[in-house]
N, C-alpha and C positions, 0 to 999 in steps of 0.2 A: 073535406076540409084539410088544408095543408097544415102540418104541424111544424113548430119551430122550437128550438131549445131556449129561445129568448122571449121574454115578455116585452111588448112594445108600448111606449108611452109617448104621447104628444108632449110638447113643452108644458101646456097647461095642466095636463094630467100629472106629469112629474112634479110640477111646482106645488100641487095640492098635497103631496106627500111630505112636504116640510112640516105639516101639522102645526104645532105651536112652538117650534124651535125658534128662539130669538135670533135676530141678526145682530151680531156684536161687532161687525166691521164698519168702519167709516171711510170717508174720502181719503184720509191720511194713509190708511192701510192699503188702499188701492195702489198707491205709488210703489209699494213693495211687490205688487202682483203684476202690474202692467208689463206687456211685452213691448218691443220696439214699435210694432204697427198695430198690435192688438190692445186696445184700451178697454179693459173689462169694466162693465158698469155694475153698480150695486144691484140693479135689476137682475143681471146675469148671475151674480152671486146668490141673490135671494131665491131665484126661481130654479136654478140648476144645481149650484154647488152646495147650497145649504141643505136641500133634501139629500144630496149625496153624502154629505158629512154626517147626517143623521143615520143613514143606512150603514155607513162605515163604523160609526160609534156603536151601533147594535152588534155588528160583527165582532168588533174588538171586545165588547162586553161578553159576548158568547165564548170567545176564545179564552178570555181571562177566567170565566166560570169553569170551562173545561180544564184549564190549568189547575185551578184549586181542587177540582174533583179528582184529578190525577194525583195530585200531591196527597190528598186524603187516602186514596187507594194505596199509594206507595208507602204511606206512613211517615213521610218526611218531605220537606220542601225541596224544590229544585230551583236553580237560578231562573229568573224571569227572562224570557226571550221576547224581542220586539215583534210587533205585528208588521208584516212587510206588504207594501202596496206597490205594484208595478204599473207604470203608465207608459204605453207605447203609442206609436203613430209616426207619420211622415215628418221629414224636415219641414219646418214652417207651418205645421198644422196647429200649433198652439199647445203642445205638450207641456212646455215649461211654465206657461202662464197658468194652465190648469193645475199643475203640481203646486205652484206657489199659492194659489187660491185655497187648495185643500189643506196645505200646511197651516195657513193662517187660521182656517176654520177648525181643524181638528185639534190644534193646540189650545183652543178655548173650551173644549169639553173637559169636565172635571177629573176624569179618571185616566187621562193620557196627555198630560201637558207637555211632555218632551217629544217633539216631532222633528225629525231630521229629514233633509232632502238631499239626495245624491243623484248626480247625472252620470250615465255610463260613458259620457265623453271622456272622462278621466281614465278610462280603460282602453282607449284607442292606443295603438302602438305609437311611439314617438315618430316624428317626421323622418328622422334618420333611418329608422327601421323600415318604414313604409317605402322610402326611396330606394333602399337597398333591395327590397323585395319587389319593386316595381308596382306598388299598390297605391301611390298617391292619387291616381285617378279612380281608385276603388275605395276611397276613404268614406267610411260609413257603412260599407258592405260588411257582412259577417266576418270575412277573413282579415279585416283591418283592426279587429279588436283582440286584445289579450284576454281571451275567454277564460283561460286558466286562472288569471289573477282576479277577474270578476267573480268567478265561481267561488274562489277562496274567500273573497270579501263577503259575499252573501252567506256563505257557509258559516263563517265566524260570527256574523250577526245572529243567525238562527241557532248557533251553538251557545249563545248567551255570553260570549266573550266580553269582558269588562270594557276593553278599549280596542276599537277596530279602526285602522287607518287605511286610507285610500289615496290614490294619486289625484293631482289637480290639473285640469285642462284650461288653457287660455284661448278664448276665441279670438283675442287680439293677435297673438303670434301664431295661432293655428297649430298649437303643439302642446305637449305635456310640459308642465313647469318643472324643471329639474330640482329635486330636493324638497318640493312643496307637497304637503299632505293635508288631507282633511281628517279630523278626529271625531269618531262617533263613540260616545260614552253612555252606555245603558239607556238608550231611548225607549220610549213606549211604542212609538211608531216610526218606521223609516219608509219614505217614499223614494222609490228608485225609478227614475225617468230616463227613457232613451229609445233609440230606434229599434234596438235589438232585444228588448226585454222579453218578448213573447216568442222569439224565434226558436226553432228546433233544428234538427239536422239528422242525417243518417247515422246508423250505428257504426262504431269503429271496430274493425276486426270481429264483426259479428256480435259485439257486446253493446247493450243499450247504454246510451250516454245520459249524463246528468245535465240538466239545463238550468239556467238562471230562474226560469219560471217555476221550477219545481219547489223553490223556496218561498214563493209568494203565497200570502193568505188571501189576497184579492187583487184582481187585475183589471185595468181600464185601458180601452183603446179609443183615442181621439180620431174621429173619422170625418172626411169631407170628400166631395167630388175632386178628382185629380186635377181638373182644370182650375178649380178654386184654389187649391194648394199651390199650383204653379203660379197663379196670379199673386198670391201672398208672398211667395218666395221672391218673385221679381220686385214687388213693392218693397220688401225688406232690403233687398240688395241696393235699390235706388236710395233708400233712406240712409243706409250705412255709408254712402259716399260722403255724407255731411257730418258723420259722427266718427265711428271707429276707423274707417278707412283713411281719414285725414291724419291719423297718428303715424309718423314716419316708421314706428316700430311694428306697425300692422303688416301682417303677411299679405294683405290685400291693398296696401297703400297705392300700388300702381293703378288701381281702379278709381281712385278718388277724383281724378280730373276728367273722367269720361263724360261725354255729353249724355243727355237723357237717352238719345237714340242708341248710342254705342253701349251704354250701360244695360239697357233693356235687351239688346241683342246678346250681350255677354252673359247676362243672367239666364236668358232663355236657353242659351247653348249649354251652360253648366247644368241647368235643370234637365235638359233632354239627354245629356251624355252620362250624367252621374245619378242625380237624385230620383228622376222618374224611373229609370230601370231598377234601382234599388227598391223603390216603393213597390213596383209591380212584381218583382221577382221574390223579394224577401220580407217586406213589411206588411203589405196588404193581405197576403195569404195567412197571416197570424191573427187577423181581426176576429175571426169567429172563435178563437180560443179564449178571448177576454170574458171576464165575468160581467162587465158592463161596457157598452159602447155609447159614446157621446157623438151624435151625428150633427155636424155644424153646417150652416148655410153660408151663402156668399158673404154675408156681413160678419162672419165669425161667431154669430150667436148660435147656440145649440137649439136645434129644432126638434130633435127626437132622441129618446133614450131607450136603449135596449138592455134589459137585465136578464142574465142567464137564470133559468129556473133551477132551483136546488134539486 
């Protein structure tokens, strides 16, 4: 018998683990969750993300209990630190949609109402820096991120710092917004979503490195066949011609008037030259490090869940 560090659940088996957890989201809430091409249904919420929110709630409760036990041992209270969840996966696989769904659900549990969502896009180097270093065609690869700033950010969160600020990224202008910041103030849970959240790397000068994933309490990888993700990327690119690309200030405004044929060719080329190599070289190899893997089918629906054994 082959052994695996993960337990495997079909969608029906996973849905049954919801137990009696009530569904508190409605159609209006879905508007805050939907992606550009991924329209998440209430059935998806109920059968996949509601059981996941129940599992995460149990993990948060266990950590809070351990915090209280440690405070008793020390004989004094310590500042509360947030529970950190990392969500990784490819471009266009649906990480952001999954993260928004979890944020909505987790904020409705009684013991952790303050849930913040952060994307690692804000820690990409500004365009001027990427251009200076010849990295614009490597945007999204590990070397295009200000890893030191990202590590400092999650370190401050886990240190219990009262106010933690981070940079803001604009997908419209494809760059960091100068002077803009996000503010995180004493949350119960922080969801950190991005391509690189589970990535590691070689030691530096023989010394082991600290990684962003070292600070997470639970990690999730959103998975799908590479050809499905490529199809979703092209579909999203075509849809953006009629929305964000039409804005003259958009970095991709030059693509707004492309024909369907030319847009499909352009999106396929960008995928083949940048996103697929990054997926195969840097993102996909991190999948097995996740505590939980959501495996999606061609229609974006989760078909299988894999949960790491404790």
